[in-house]
N, C-alpha and C positions, 0 to 999 in steps of 0.2 A: 747678131754682124760679131761682136766678139769670140761666139764659140766658132760660128762656122772659120776667122780666121786662125783660132785655135789646132780647126781641123782640116787646113789646108797645109798649115807648120809642118803637122804630123804625118798625113798623107803622102802628102809634094814633096816634104822636105826644103820648104819656101819658109825661109826664118820669117819671122814678127817684122821683124827691121826690113825686110826687103820690102814686106807687106807694106810695112807705114812709110816707105819710100814712095812707092809704086800709087798711094792712095793720095799722097800731100802734092807729087806731082800730077796726076788727073783732076784732083782738086783747081790746082793754080790754071793746069792749062784749060779747066773748064770756065774761071772765070776769067782769065784774058781772052776767050772768044764769045763770052759773054758779051764783057765791054768791047769789043769790037763789031757787037750787034751780028755776031754769025749764028743767033740761032732766032734772029728778031724774026723769020720767016718762019720757022717752026713752029714759035710760040703763038696757039690763037688766046686773043687776051680774054676772061670769062668771069662776069660780075654776080656775086655768090653775098649770100646774106652772110653773115660771119657771127660768133656766137663770141663775147668784146666780155673782161672782167675788172672793172675799178678797182684798181689796183687800193686806193686809201679803204673801200667799205669793203670790195667783193662782192659789191651786186654785180649779176648777171645785168646783158644788156644786148642788142642787137644790133647791129650798122651795117650799110652795103659797103660793100670792097672791089676793086680789081684786080684782081692778076695778072698780070701781064709778065712775069720773067720767071724760071725758074727759081725757087726761093730756094731748092738744095744745096747749090752753090753757096761754098764756104771759101771766099776771096781770102780770108786772113789766114787759112791753113799753114800750119809750119812742122814740121818735122818736131818741134822743139815741143809744142803744143800737145800732140798726140796720145800722153799717158795722162793728161789731161779730162782730153773729151772721149778717153776710155773710162774713167774715173763716170764721168759725170753719165755717162751711158748704163752702168754696171749702175747708178743708184738708182736713174731712173725705170731701168728692168726690172730693177729691184722693187720698187715700190710696186708699181705694175702688177708684178707677181703677187706682192701681199696685197691690194684692194684684191686682187681675181678671185683668190684664194678665201678671202674672207666670208663667213658667211652672211654678212651685212651686203654686202658688196653683190654677191650672187642671188641675196633677194632683190636689191632693187634694176637689178640687169632685165632681169624676168616681168 
């Protein structure tokens, strides 16, 4: 997503600042709509078996959980918080790229 923002900035001359403002406004509006129940008729709860890692031991287990809301909405999004979020995304993307490009990762993925 970060690369897309750079491409949009160059190609359509829409500044990164303007894109960030739009994104924050979008997250805030989605959070308000979710709080007001506007998505309730659009979301169908689904029960899944989820993998869970114990924080203390790292042991993996599974548990049943029901997802009943869009978990991608970030109600606390602020314009001031966008740079920190972008740094976390870049770091996570870098870790994924390292795992995918690693010969060990490729061997275990097949």
